[in-house]
C-alpha positions as CSV (number, residue, x, y, z in Angstrom):
1,M,-165.5,58.0,-118.4
2,D,-168.6,57.0,-120.2
3,R,-167.5,54.5,-122.9
4,N,-169.7,56.1,-125.5
5,D,-168.6,59.6,-124.6
6,Q,-166.5,61.5,-127.2
7,T,-164.5,63.4,-124.6
8,T,-161.9,62.1,-122.2
9,H,-159.7,63.5,-119.5
10,F,-156.3,65.1,-119.9
11,G,-155.3,65.6,-116.3
12,F,-158.3,67.4,-114.8
13,K,-159.3,69.0,-118.2
14,D,-161.9,67.5,-120.5
15,V,-160.6,67.2,-124.0
16,A,-161.9,65.7,-127.3
17,L,-161.2,62.0,-127.3
18,G,-159.1,62.3,-130.5
19,D,-156.9,65.0,-129.0
20,K,-155.7,63.2,-125.9
21,Q,-153.1,61.0,-127.6
22,T,-151.5,64.1,-129.2
23,L,-151.3,65.9,-125.9
24,V,-149.9,62.8,-124.1
25,N,-147.3,62.4,-126.8
26,D,-146.2,66.0,-126.3
27,V,-145.8,65.3,-122.6
28,F,-143.5,62.3,-123.2
29,H,-141.5,63.9,-126.0
30,S,-140.8,66.7,-123.5
31,V,-139.5,64.4,-120.6
32,A,-138.1,61.3,-122.4
33,S,-134.4,62.0,-121.7
34,R,-135.0,62.5,-118.0
35,Y,-138.0,60.2,-117.5
36,D,-136.2,57.5,-115.5
37,L,-134.4,60.0,-113.3
38,M,-137.7,61.7,-112.5
39,N,-139.2,58.3,-111.6
40,D,-136.5,57.9,-109.0
41,L,-137.0,61.4,-107.6
42,M,-140.8,61.3,-107.6
43,S,-141.0,57.8,-105.9
44,G,-137.9,57.9,-103.7
45,G,-136.8,54.9,-105.7
46,L,-139.9,52.9,-104.8
47,H,-140.8,52.5,-108.5
48,R,-137.9,50.0,-108.7
49,V,-139.5,47.9,-105.9
50,W,-142.9,48.0,-107.5
51,K,-141.5,46.9,-110.9
52,D,-139.5,44.1,-109.3
53,I,-142.8,42.8,-107.6
54,M,-144.4,42.9,-111.1
55,I,-141.6,40.7,-112.5
56,T,-141.7,38.3,-109.6
57,T,-145.5,38.0,-110.2
58,L,-144.9,37.5,-113.9
59,N,-142.4,34.7,-113.0
60,P,-141.0,34.2,-116.5
61,P,-139.3,30.8,-117.1
62,R,-135.7,30.5,-116.1
63,N,-134.9,27.7,-118.4
64,D,-134.6,27.9,-122.2
65,A,-138.3,27.4,-122.9
66,P,-139.6,30.0,-125.4
67,F,-141.4,32.9,-123.8
68,A,-142.6,36.0,-125.6
69,L,-143.4,39.1,-123.6
70,L,-145.2,42.2,-124.9
71,D,-144.5,45.3,-122.8
72,V,-146.7,48.1,-123.8
73,A,-146.0,51.8,-123.1
74,G,-142.6,50.7,-121.8
75,G,-140.5,52.8,-124.1
76,T,-137.4,53.1,-121.9
77,G,-137.3,49.4,-121.4
78,D,-137.4,49.2,-117.6
79,I,-139.9,46.3,-117.4
80,A,-138.5,44.4,-120.4
81,F,-134.9,44.6,-119.0
82,R,-135.9,43.3,-115.6
83,A,-137.9,40.4,-117.2
84,A,-135.0,39.5,-119.4
85,K,-132.5,39.4,-116.5
86,A,-134.9,37.1,-114.6
87,S,-135.4,34.7,-117.5
88,G,-133.7,32.0,-119.4
89,Y,-132.4,32.2,-123.0
90,G,-135.7,31.3,-124.6
91,F,-137.1,34.7,-123.5
92,H,-137.7,37.7,-125.8
93,A,-139.5,40.9,-125.0
94,T,-141.1,43.3,-127.5
95,V,-141.5,46.8,-126.2
96,C,-144.3,48.7,-127.9
97,D,-144.7,52.4,-127.3
98,I,-146.4,55.2,-129.3
99,N,-143.6,57.7,-128.5
100,G,-140.4,57.5,-130.6
101,D,-138.4,59.5,-128.2
102,M,-139.0,57.1,-125.3
103,L,-138.2,54.2,-127.7
104,N,-134.9,55.8,-128.6
105,V,-133.9,56.0,-125.0
106,G,-134.9,52.3,-124.5
107,R,-132.8,51.2,-127.5
108,E,-129.7,53.1,-126.2
109,R,-130.2,51.4,-122.8
110,A,-130.6,48.0,-124.3
111,V,-127.3,48.3,-126.1
112,K,-125.5,49.5,-122.9
113,Q,-126.9,46.6,-121.0
114,H,-126.1,44.0,-123.7
115,L,-129.8,43.1,-124.0
116,D,-130.5,44.3,-127.5
117,D,-130.6,40.7,-128.8
118,R,-133.4,39.8,-126.3
119,V,-135.4,43.1,-126.3
120,S,-136.7,44.7,-129.4
121,F,-138.5,48.1,-129.7
122,V,-141.6,48.8,-131.9
123,E,-143.5,52.0,-132.3
124,G,-147.2,51.3,-132.0
125,N,-150.5,52.2,-130.5
126,A,-151.9,50.2,-127.5
127,E,-155.4,50.6,-129.0
128,T,-154.5,49.0,-132.4
129,L,-151.6,46.6,-131.9
130,A,-149.9,45.5,-135.1
131,F,-149.3,41.9,-133.9
132,P,-151.1,38.7,-134.8
133,D,-153.8,37.1,-132.6
134,R,-152.5,34.8,-129.8
135,S,-148.8,35.7,-130.3
136,F,-147.5,36.5,-126.8
137,D,-147.2,34.6,-123.5
138,A,-147.6,37.7,-121.3
139,Y,-148.6,41.3,-121.6
140,T,-147.3,43.9,-119.2
141,I,-148.0,47.6,-118.9
142,A,-146.5,49.8,-116.1
143,F,-147.7,53.3,-115.4
144,G,-149.0,53.6,-119.0
145,I,-152.6,52.6,-119.3
146,R,-154.0,55.8,-117.7
147,N,-152.5,57.7,-120.6
148,V,-154.4,55.6,-123.2
149,P,-157.5,57.5,-124.6
150,R,-159.6,54.3,-125.0
151,I,-158.6,52.1,-122.1
152,D,-161.3,49.5,-123.0
153,A,-159.9,49.2,-126.6
154,A,-156.3,48.7,-125.2
155,L,-157.6,45.9,-122.9
156,R,-159.4,44.2,-125.7
157,E,-156.2,44.3,-127.8
158,A,-154.2,42.9,-124.8
159,Y,-156.6,40.0,-124.7
160,R,-156.4,39.4,-128.5
161,V,-152.7,39.2,-128.7
162,L,-152.3,36.8,-125.7
163,R,-152.2,33.0,-126.1
164,P,-154.7,31.0,-124.0
165,G,-153.2,30.4,-120.6
166,S,-151.3,33.7,-120.7
167,R,-151.3,36.6,-118.2
168,F,-152.0,40.3,-118.3
169,L,-150.3,42.4,-115.7
170,C,-150.8,46.1,-115.2
171,L,-149.0,48.3,-112.7
172,E,-150.7,51.6,-112.2
173,F,-151.0,54.4,-109.6
174,S,-154.1,53.9,-107.4
175,T,-156.0,55.3,-104.4
176,V,-154.1,55.8,-101.2
177,D,-156.0,53.9,-98.4
178,V,-154.0,54.8,-95.3
179,P,-155.4,57.7,-93.3
180,G,-153.0,60.6,-93.1
181,L,-150.8,59.2,-95.9
182,D,-153.4,60.4,-98.4
183,K,-153.0,64.0,-97.4
184,I,-149.2,63.8,-97.4
185,Y,-149.3,62.1,-100.8
186,D,-151.6,64.9,-102.2
187,L,-149.4,67.6,-100.8
188,F,-146.3,66.0,-102.3
189,S,-148.0,65.3,-105.7
190,F,-149.3,68.8,-106.3
191,K,-146.8,71.0,-104.5
192,V,-143.5,69.1,-105.0
193,I,-143.7,67.1,-108.2
194,P,-144.4,69.9,-110.7
195,P,-141.6,72.2,-109.4
196,L,-139.3,69.2,-109.3
197,G,-140.2,68.5,-113.0
198,R,-139.4,72.1,-113.8
199,A,-136.0,71.8,-112.1
200,V,-135.0,68.5,-113.7
201,T,-136.6,68.6,-117.1
202,G,-137.5,72.3,-117.5
203,D,-141.2,71.2,-117.8
204,A,-143.6,71.6,-114.8
205,E,-146.8,71.3,-116.9
206,S,-146.1,67.8,-118.1
207,Y,-145.7,66.6,-114.5
208,R,-148.8,68.5,-113.4
209,Y,-150.6,66.5,-116.1
210,L,-149.1,63.2,-114.8
211,V,-150.2,64.0,-111.3
212,E,-153.7,65.0,-112.4
213,S,-154.1,61.9,-114.6
214,I,-153.5,59.6,-111.6
215,R,-156.4,61.2,-109.7
216,K,-158.7,60.7,-112.7
217,F,-157.8,57.0,-113.2
218,P,-160.6,54.5,-112.3
219,R,-160.5,53.0,-108.8
220,P,-159.3,49.4,-108.6
221,P,-162.8,47.7,-108.5
222,L,-163.9,49.7,-111.6
223,F,-160.7,49.0,-113.4
224,A,-160.9,45.3,-112.5
225,E,-164.4,45.3,-114.0
226,M,-163.0,46.8,-117.2
227,I,-160.4,44.0,-117.4
228,R,-163.2,41.4,-117.0
229,D,-165.2,43.1,-119.7
230,A,-162.3,42.7,-122.1
231,G,-162.5,38.9,-121.6
232,F,-160.0,38.2,-118.8
233,A,-160.7,35.7,-116.0
234,R,-159.4,35.4,-112.5
235,V,-159.0,39.2,-112.3
236,T,-157.3,40.5,-109.1
237,W,-155.5,43.5,-107.8
238,Q,-152.8,43.9,-105.1
239,P,-152.4,47.3,-103.5
240,L,-148.8,48.3,-102.8
241,T,-147.3,50.9,-100.4
242,G,-150.5,51.9,-98.8
243,G,-152.4,51.9,-102.1
244,I,-150.2,54.4,-103.9
245,V,-150.0,51.8,-106.7
246,A,-151.8,48.6,-107.5
247,L,-150.8,45.6,-109.5
248,H,-153.7,44.3,-111.5
249,S,-153.8,40.8,-113.0
250,G,-155.9,38.8,-115.4
251,W,-155.7,35.6,-117.3
252,R,-156.7,34.7,-120.9
253,L,-158.1,31.2,-120.3
């Protein structure tokens, strides 16, 4: 997307930039209660492996040293809970999500897992975070940044709220780079996932959007350049499972 353009993509459709957030919100309001179940069904459980790799890469302290994580677009708490369980008692995660229904699911899960004292939930927009400068030790976002209308604004906000020496980690769907797997992946994405979404959540269109949004997301080299443009250094990415997803990393130095 041209950064000066006033339109953006909602799946394969061009929409006014100001309309995308409302359309994305409608998607996640629709699927919030079954979101985690659908993640398991769509990925064959692989999303759990990818998220565990993200937490291993994050490597939060296991002692009682203070460590503040901001997990953006993580409404149901998956990343925050994993990080809390891998950390010492100085750890605290703030989950920030624009969708109240997803946050409600996350709060309920936090109570059930006895993590509500270590993980808090805040409604907010990734493009305009309501947190002070240099207030977090790490920023994570998993499968959420492609739904942000102004990705460059979200990346600048990530840089702003991180302390010097802190890390940005983004787990996002990517470009399949294994011959043959790409065709199978496309067939599964477009022919299986929307009907599966209809069967499980009663909503095929939301999952058709999610599949289309993956195809419109910038390829890893371009996204890495966007991360650098936001100010991050030592920017890298690691393809996982044949390039189905990629783990992007950058440091605020």
